[in-house]
C-alpha positions as CSV (number, residue, x, y, z in Angstrom):
1,M,-4.3,0.3,-4.1
2,S,-4.8,-2.3,-6.8
3,D,-2.0,-3.9,-8.6
4,W,-0.3,-2.0,-11.5
5,E,-0.6,-3.0,-15.2
6,Y,1.3,-1.9,-18.2
7,S,-0.2,1.1,-20.1
8,D,-0.7,1.5,-23.8
9,E,1.2,4.8,-23.7
10,S,4.9,5.6,-23.9
11,C,7.0,7.7,-21.5
12,P,7.4,11.2,-22.8
13,K,11.0,11.3,-21.3
14,C,12.6,8.0,-22.4
15,V,9.9,6.3,-24.6
16,S,9.6,3.2,-22.4
17,Q,6.2,1.6,-21.8
18,L,4.4,3.2,-18.9
19,A,2.9,1.5,-15.8
20,W,-0.8,2.2,-14.9
21,Q,-2.8,1.9,-11.8
22,R,-6.4,2.9,-10.9
23,C,-6.9,5.4,-8.2
24,D,-8.9,3.9,-5.4
25,D,-9.6,7.3,-3.8
26,C,-12.1,8.6,-6.3
27,D,-14.5,7.7,-9.1
28,D,-13.0,8.5,-12.5
29,G,-11.0,11.5,-11.2
30,V,-13.7,13.2,-9.0
31,W,-15.2,12.6,-5.7
32,E,-18.5,13.8,-4.3
33,D,-18.5,16.4,-1.6
34,D,-21.9,16.5,0.1
35,D,-21.6,19.4,2.6
36,G,-25.4,19.5,3.1
37,I,-25.6,23.2,2.3
38,N,-25.0,23.3,-1.5
39,G,-25.8,19.8,-2.3
40,I,-23.5,17.4,-4.0
41,E,-20.4,19.0,-5.4
42,Y,-17.9,17.1,-7.6
43,I,-14.3,17.9,-6.7
44,P,-11.3,16.8,-8.7
45,C,-9.2,14.1,-6.8
46,D,-5.9,15.5,-5.5
47,N,-4.3,12.1,-5.3
48,C,-4.5,11.4,-9.1
49,N,-4.7,14.9,-10.4
50,G,-8.3,14.3,-11.5
51,R,-7.3,11.6,-14.0
52,G,-8.7,8.5,-12.2
53,H,-5.4,6.7,-12.5
54,Y,-1.8,7.0,-12.0
55,E,0.8,6.5,-14.8
56,W,4.6,6.3,-14.4
57,C,7.6,5.1,-16.1
58,R,9.3,2.2,-14.4
59,E,12.5,2.8,-16.5
60,C,13.3,6.4,-15.8
61,G,10.9,7.3,-12.9
62,W,8.8,9.9,-14.6
63,D,5.5,10.5,-13.0
64,V,3.0,11.4,-15.9
65,T,0.3,12.2,-13.4
66,F,2.2,15.1,-11.7
67,H,4.8,15.8,-14.5
68,R,7.8,15.2,-12.2
69,F,10.3,12.5,-11.3
70,L,9.3,10.2,-8.6
71,A,12.6,10.7,-6.7
72,P,15.7,12.9,-7.1
73,H,17.9,9.9,-8.0
74,Y,15.7,9.2,-11.0
75,E,16.2,12.7,-12.2
76,A,19.9,12.6,-11.6
77,E,20.2,9.3,-13.6
78,F,18.1,10.7,-16.4
79,L,20.1,13.9,-16.8
80,A,23.4,11.9,-16.6
81,K,22.2,9.7,-19.6
82,Q,21.2,12.8,-21.5
83,K,24.6,14.4,-20.9
84,A,26.4,11.2,-22.1
85,A,24.4,10.8,-25.2
């Protein structure tokens, strides 16, 4: 995996700046499946959800690629902050 960079987008959960990293497992969100029978077929990458990159929030732990928190403790912290506000 390559190094991460800051994204131009904001987190949909906490509005912090997102982190961004290119997916090294595919080519712009797809990979070629050459099974020899049907020729080349383009299949969306499972690792990056067909986006060609990963995006996540370093502040609250929201994974923009798969629309979930990276770990349960991030979700618990986010919900606790929401409740306190």
